[in-house]
One Martini backbone bead per residue (centre of mass of N, CA, C, O) as a GRO file, in nm:
protein
  234
    1MET     BB    1 -10.781 -14.303   2.472
    2GLU     BB    2 -10.649 -14.551   2.336
    3SER     BB    3 -10.720 -14.759   2.563
    4LEU     BB    4 -11.029 -14.718   2.536
    5SER     BB    5 -11.056 -14.792   2.235
    6PHE     BB    6 -10.945 -15.073   2.262
    7PHE     BB    7 -11.156 -15.185   2.477
    8VAL     BB    8 -11.396 -15.131   2.296
    9GLY     BB    9 -11.301 -15.299   2.054
   10VAL     BB   10 -11.299 -15.572   2.207
   11ILE     BB   11 -11.593 -15.579   2.285
   12GLY     BB   12 -11.690 -15.570   1.994
   13ASN     BB   13 -11.562 -15.831   1.892
   14ILE     BB   14 -11.730 -16.016   2.091
   15ILE     BB   15 -12.006 -15.938   1.982
   16SER     BB   16 -11.950 -16.003   1.672
   17VAL     BB   17 -11.912 -16.298   1.722
   18LEU     BB   18 -12.197 -16.361   1.828
   19VAL     BB   19 -12.342 -16.272   1.577
   20PHE     BB   20 -12.208 -16.468   1.376
   21LEU     BB   21 -12.305 -16.732   1.571
   22SER     BB   22 -12.630 -16.708   1.584
   23PRO     BB   23 -12.705 -16.923   1.327
   24ILE     BB   24 -12.629 -17.219   1.428
   25GLY     BB   25 -12.909 -17.342   1.462
   26THR     BB   26 -12.997 -17.325   1.171
   27PHE     BB   27 -12.756 -17.501   1.048
   28TRP     BB   28 -12.809 -17.752   1.215
   29ARG     BB   29 -13.079 -17.807   1.100
   30ILE     BB   30 -12.984 -17.842   0.803
   31VAL     BB   31 -12.800 -18.075   0.853
   32LYS     BB   32 -13.008 -18.276   0.994
   33ARG     BB   33 -13.221 -18.238   0.733
   34ARG     BB   34 -13.080 -18.196   0.458
   35SER     BB   35 -13.206 -17.893   0.439
   36THR     BB   36 -13.305 -17.555   0.363
   37GLU     BB   37 -13.578 -17.516   0.277
   38GLU     BB   38 -13.677 -17.161   0.314
   39PHE     BB   39 -13.404 -17.067   0.318
   40GLU     BB   40 -13.171 -16.805   0.267
   41SER     BB   41 -12.851 -16.699   0.128
   42PHE     BB   42 -12.809 -16.389   0.073
   43PRO     BB   43 -12.734 -16.271   0.357
   44TYR     BB   44 -12.456 -16.427   0.366
   45ILE     BB   45 -12.330 -16.321   0.108
   46CYS     BB   46 -12.329 -16.032   0.207
   47THR     BB   47 -12.164 -16.076   0.467
   48LEU     BB   48 -11.914 -16.175   0.323
   49LEU     BB   49 -11.859 -15.916   0.178
   50SER     BB   50 -11.846 -15.722   0.414
   51SER     BB   51 -11.612 -15.864   0.564
   52SER     BB   52 -11.408 -15.838   0.330
   53LEU     BB   53 -11.408 -15.524   0.318
   54TRP     BB   54 -11.344 -15.470   0.620
   55THR     BB   55 -11.072 -15.617   0.614
   56TYR     BB   56 -10.950 -15.432   0.405
   57TYR     BB   57 -10.980 -15.175   0.562
   58GLY     BB   58 -10.810 -15.265   0.817
   59ILE     BB   59 -10.552 -15.315   0.657
   60THR     BB   60 -10.524 -15.021   0.521
   61LYS     BB   61 -10.580 -14.886   0.792
   62PRO     BB   62 -10.447 -14.730   1.035
   63GLY     BB   63 -10.546 -14.897   1.319
   64GLY     BB   64 -10.737 -15.169   1.189
   65LEU     BB   65 -10.710 -15.441   1.348
   66LEU     BB   66 -10.987 -15.495   1.481
   67VAL     BB   67 -11.153 -15.499   1.224
   68ALA     BB   68 -11.000 -15.718   1.071
   69THR     BB   69 -11.024 -15.966   1.276
   70VAL     BB   70 -11.341 -15.997   1.296
   71ASN     BB   71 -11.379 -16.012   0.983
   72GLY     BB   72 -11.196 -16.263   0.946
   73PHE     BB   73 -11.392 -16.438   1.108
   74GLY     BB   74 -11.641 -16.391   0.927
   75ILE     BB   75 -11.542 -16.516   0.682
   76ILE     BB   76 -11.529 -16.808   0.787
   77VAL     BB   77 -11.820 -16.839   0.878
   78GLU     BB   78 -11.972 -16.760   0.608
   79THR     BB   79 -11.838 -16.978   0.436
   80ILE     BB   80 -11.973 -17.211   0.587
   81TYR     BB   81 -12.263 -17.135   0.533
   82VAL     BB   82 -12.256 -17.135   0.226
   83ALA     BB   83 -12.156 -17.425   0.194
   84ILE     BB   84 -12.414 -17.555   0.322
   85PHE     BB   85 -12.592 -17.461   0.096
   86LEU     BB   86 -12.446 -17.603  -0.140
   87ILE     BB   87 -12.501 -17.897  -0.020
   88TYR     BB   88 -12.839 -17.873   0.070
   89ALA     BB   89 -12.951 -17.756  -0.166
   90PRO     BB   90 -13.124 -17.727  -0.418
   91SER     BB   91 -13.042 -17.685  -0.744
   92LYS     BB   92 -13.167 -17.401  -0.771
   93MET     BB   93 -13.035 -17.276  -0.526
   94ARG     BB   94 -12.743 -17.358  -0.591
   95ALA     BB   95 -12.720 -17.189  -0.837
   96LYS     BB   96 -12.795 -16.914  -0.718
   97THR     BB   97 -12.569 -16.911  -0.514
   98SER     BB   98 -12.323 -16.942  -0.708
   99ILE     BB   99 -12.374 -16.678  -0.864
  100LEU     BB  100 -12.364 -16.485  -0.629
  101VAL     BB  101 -12.079 -16.545  -0.532
  102ALA     BB  102 -11.939 -16.473  -0.802
  103ILE     BB  103 -12.036 -16.179  -0.818
  104LEU     BB  104 -11.983 -16.073  -0.516
  105ASP     BB  105 -11.740 -16.240  -0.361
  106VAL     BB  106 -11.553 -16.219  -0.624
  107GLY     BB  107 -11.599 -15.997  -0.834
  108LEU     BB  108 -11.657 -15.738  -0.668
  109LEU     BB  109 -11.413 -15.767  -0.483
  110ALA     BB  110 -11.195 -15.762  -0.692
  111VAL     BB  111 -11.265 -15.483  -0.815
  112ALA     BB  112 -11.226 -15.323  -0.550
  113ILE     BB  113 -10.931 -15.384  -0.515
  114VAL     BB  114 -10.803 -15.318  -0.782
  115VAL     BB  115 -10.896 -15.023  -0.803
  116THR     BB  116 -10.785 -14.916  -0.533
  117ARG     BB  117 -10.482 -15.012  -0.588
  118LEU     BB  118 -10.439 -14.856  -0.875
  119ALA     BB  119 -10.613 -14.566  -0.863
  120LEU     BB  120 -10.543 -14.528  -0.557
  121ARG     BB  121 -10.447 -14.327  -0.273
  122GLY     BB  122 -10.437 -14.320   0.048
  123ASP     BB  123 -10.704 -14.164   0.168
  124ILE     BB  124 -10.876 -14.216  -0.081
  125ARG     BB  125 -10.873 -14.522  -0.059
  126ILE     BB  126 -10.998 -14.537   0.235
  127ASP     BB  127 -11.256 -14.388   0.169
  128ALA     BB  128 -11.365 -14.577  -0.047
  129ILE     BB  129 -11.386 -14.829   0.120
  130GLY     BB  130 -11.558 -14.709   0.350
  131PHE     BB  131 -11.803 -14.639   0.176
  132MET     BB  132 -11.874 -14.925   0.093
  133CYS     BB  133 -11.909 -15.042   0.367
  134ALA     BB  134 -12.129 -14.846   0.473
  135ALA     BB  135 -12.345 -14.898   0.263
  136LEU     BB  136 -12.382 -15.196   0.303
  137ASN     BB  137 -12.440 -15.184   0.618
  138ILE     BB  138 -12.716 -15.019   0.583
  139VAL     BB  139 -12.857 -15.238   0.430
  140MET     BB  140 -12.824 -15.468   0.634
  141TYR     BB  141 -12.962 -15.319   0.880
  142GLY     BB  142 -13.247 -15.306   0.717
  143SER     BB  143 -13.346 -15.616   0.714
  144PRO     BB  144 -13.517 -15.616   0.994
  145LEU     BB  145 -13.778 -15.468   0.884
  146ALA     BB  146 -13.931 -15.724   0.813
  147ALA     BB  147 -13.960 -15.829   1.113
  148MET     BB  148 -14.102 -15.580   1.225
  149ARG     BB  149 -14.352 -15.602   1.042
  150THR     BB  150 -14.435 -15.884   1.150
  151VAL     BB  151 -14.484 -15.805   1.446
  152VAL     BB  152 -14.715 -15.600   1.389
  153THR     BB  153 -14.900 -15.796   1.222
  154MET     BB  154 -14.896 -16.046   1.449
  155LYS     BB  155 -14.846 -15.968   1.745
  156SER     BB  156 -14.537 -16.103   1.742
  157VAL     BB  157 -14.198 -16.235   1.837
  158GLU     BB  158 -14.127 -16.505   1.710
  159TYR     BB  159 -13.961 -16.365   1.436
  160MET     BB  160 -13.787 -16.210   1.687
  161PRO     BB  161 -13.522 -16.257   1.840
  162PHE     BB  162 -13.392 -16.140   2.116
  163PHE     BB  163 -13.078 -16.197   2.108
  164LEU     BB  164 -13.036 -16.078   1.824
  165SER     BB  165 -13.131 -15.794   1.892
  166PHE     BB  166 -12.944 -15.742   2.132
  167PHE     BB  167 -12.674 -15.780   1.974
  168LEU     BB  168 -12.721 -15.564   1.759
  169PHE     BB  169 -12.741 -15.331   1.961
  170LEU     BB  170 -12.468 -15.364   2.083
  171ASN     BB  171 -12.294 -15.366   1.825
  172GLY     BB  172 -12.385 -15.069   1.725
  173GLY     BB  173 -12.297 -14.915   1.981
  174ILE     BB  174 -12.001 -14.992   2.028
  175TRP     BB  175 -11.898 -14.911   1.735
  176ALA     BB  176 -11.990 -14.616   1.752
  177PHE     BB  177 -11.813 -14.542   1.990
  178TYR     BB  178 -11.546 -14.623   1.867
  179ALA     BB  179 -11.564 -14.432   1.621
  180LEU     BB  180 -11.560 -14.172   1.787
  181LEU     BB  181 -11.284 -14.212   1.921
  182VAL     BB  182 -11.137 -14.250   1.615
  183HIS     BB  183 -11.268 -14.090   1.395
  184ASP     BB  184 -11.481 -14.303   1.238
  185TYR     BB  185 -11.744 -14.253   1.017
  186PHE     BB  186 -11.773 -14.536   0.866
  187LEU     BB  187 -11.850 -14.671   1.132
  188ALA     BB  188 -12.071 -14.474   1.268
  189VAL     BB  189 -12.315 -14.476   1.071
  190PRO     BB  190 -12.401 -14.774   1.046
  191ASN     BB  191 -12.395 -14.838   1.368
  192GLY     BB  192 -12.595 -14.621   1.436
  193THR     BB  193 -12.825 -14.741   1.282
  194GLY     BB  194 -12.814 -15.020   1.423
  195PHE     BB  195 -12.885 -14.903   1.701
  196ILE     BB  196 -13.164 -14.788   1.633
  197LEU     BB  197 -13.294 -15.050   1.526
  198GLY     BB  198 -13.236 -15.213   1.782
  199THR     BB  199 -13.412 -15.043   1.964
  200ALA     BB  200 -13.677 -15.084   1.807
  201GLN     BB  201 -13.687 -15.397   1.856
  202LEU     BB  202 -13.703 -15.381   2.168
  203VAL     BB  203 -13.962 -15.224   2.188
  204LEU     BB  204 -14.134 -15.427   2.030
  205TYR     BB  205 -14.080 -15.651   2.230
  206ALA     BB  206 -14.211 -15.515   2.477
  207ILE     BB  207 -14.498 -15.485   2.351
  208TYR     BB  208 -14.525 -15.814   2.219
  209ARG     BB  209 -14.427 -16.049   2.413
  210ASN     BB  210 -14.742 -16.115   2.530
  211ALA     BB  211 -14.869 -16.139   2.266
  212LYS     BB  212 -15.137 -16.281   2.075
  213PRO     BB  213 -15.189 -16.406   1.781
  214PRO     BB  214 -15.395 -16.438   1.542
  215GLU     BB  215 -15.472 -16.743   1.391
  216THR     BB  216 -15.514 -16.644   1.104
  217ILE     BB  217 -15.240 -16.492   1.066
  218SER     BB  218 -15.040 -16.715   1.162
  219ALA     BB  219 -15.119 -16.934   0.944
  220GLY     BB  220 -15.073 -16.751   0.683
  221LEU     BB  221 -14.741 -16.675   0.764
  222GLU     BB  222 -14.556 -16.907   0.870
  223GLU     BB  223 -14.432 -17.029   0.605
  224GLY     BB  224 -14.328 -16.746   0.470
  225LEU     BB  225 -14.146 -16.689   0.759
  226GLN     BB  226 -13.901 -16.895   0.807
  227HIS     BB  227 -13.658 -16.683   0.704
  228GLU     BB  228 -13.625 -16.454   0.918
  229HIS     BB  229 -13.400 -16.546   1.096
  230LEU     BB  230 -13.182 -16.529   0.870
  231ILE     BB  231 -13.206 -16.230   0.791
  232SER     BB  232 -13.161 -16.101   1.078
  233SER     BB  233 -12.846 -16.184   1.097
  234SER     BB  234 -12.732 -15.955   0.902
   0.00000   0.00000   0.00000
């Protein structure tokens, strides 16, 4: 059983790395155009916080090495993404991003670590960290609901990239399976939720992949939905 769970965890790490790297095209566009355009930094600030908390959880929990390593990689990638925003965003967006980073990725993370280290011990500490990680992950897995609503409204999958949906589906499924093998329900609940939402996205993709949106709807929504690619990646 241990060898199976380790193998599943390694596969989960590989898929998670692909998910972390999936927005590279968007950020390459930002660098080339030297502008963040209409893209939002908030999803990546939240993903940085999530990766930091999961790394802390993996370090704290015995046998959590696989969770810690992949999320440690996530910290590096998301830090680069946020740094690109700070470099190329207009002054108003740069100020907003800086404030959110200070509050969430520095302040909230520091409070979570200090409180759990000083006030909690043993399994209670692990459970508290796991609860925070699970709650944040469920919220983040829910962010693609906006993209799904757009697909139904526009009757087009243009703003819901197939490979991103596919990798989120795989990522949620493999980590939920791993969580059941190691009896870690803090991993199982959010990733099970992600697996269900990923399945729903693939079903929508199958329904609308050949549909053509009405021109009036497409023209009216295109500009306001430019950032959906970015939000979905969280």
